[in-house]
C-alpha positions in Angstrom: 0.0 0.0 0.0 1.2 3.5 -0.8 -0.1 7.0 -0.5 -0.7 8.9 -3.8 -1.6 12.6 -3.9 -5.1 13.2 -5.2 -6.0 15.7 -7.8 -9.7 15.5 -7.0 -11.6 13.9 -4.2 -15.1 14.0 -5.7 -16.0 12.7 -9.2 -19.1 13.8 -11.1 -21.1 10.7 -11.8 -22.6 9.7 -15.1 -25.7 8.2 -13.5 -29.2 9.0 -14.6 -30.9 11.8 -12.6 -33.4 9.3 -11.0 -30.5 7.5 -9.4 -30.2 10.3 -6.8 -26.5 11.0 -6.8 -24.4 13.6 -8.6 -21.0 12.9 -7.1 -18.9 9.9 -6.1 -16.2 9.7 -3.4 -13.8 6.8 -4.0 -11.0 6.6 -1.4 -9.1 3.8 -3.0 -7.1 3.5 -6.2 -7.0 0.0 -7.4 -7.2 -3.1 -5.2 -5.4 -6.4 -4.9 -8.6 -8.5 -5.0 -9.4 -8.0 -8.7 -13.2 -8.7 -8.4 -14.8 -8.8 -11.9 -18.0 -7.0 -10.7 -16.2 -4.1 -9.1 -17.0 -0.7 -10.5 -13.7 0.8 -9.1 -11.4 -1.2 -11.3 -11.4 1.4 -14.1 -10.9 4.3 -11.7 -7.2 3.8 -11.5 -6.8 4.3 -15.3 -8.3 7.9 -15.3 
């Protein structure tokens, strides 16, 4: 595990308006588990 400086903490979501959220806060970048259903897997490539 290592600390990486963040450019932004909040990300604007691309969810439909009825979903009820406008922003997402993801505290982790990547993970060692590699779950195929995880929506955070692509976050580390931004």
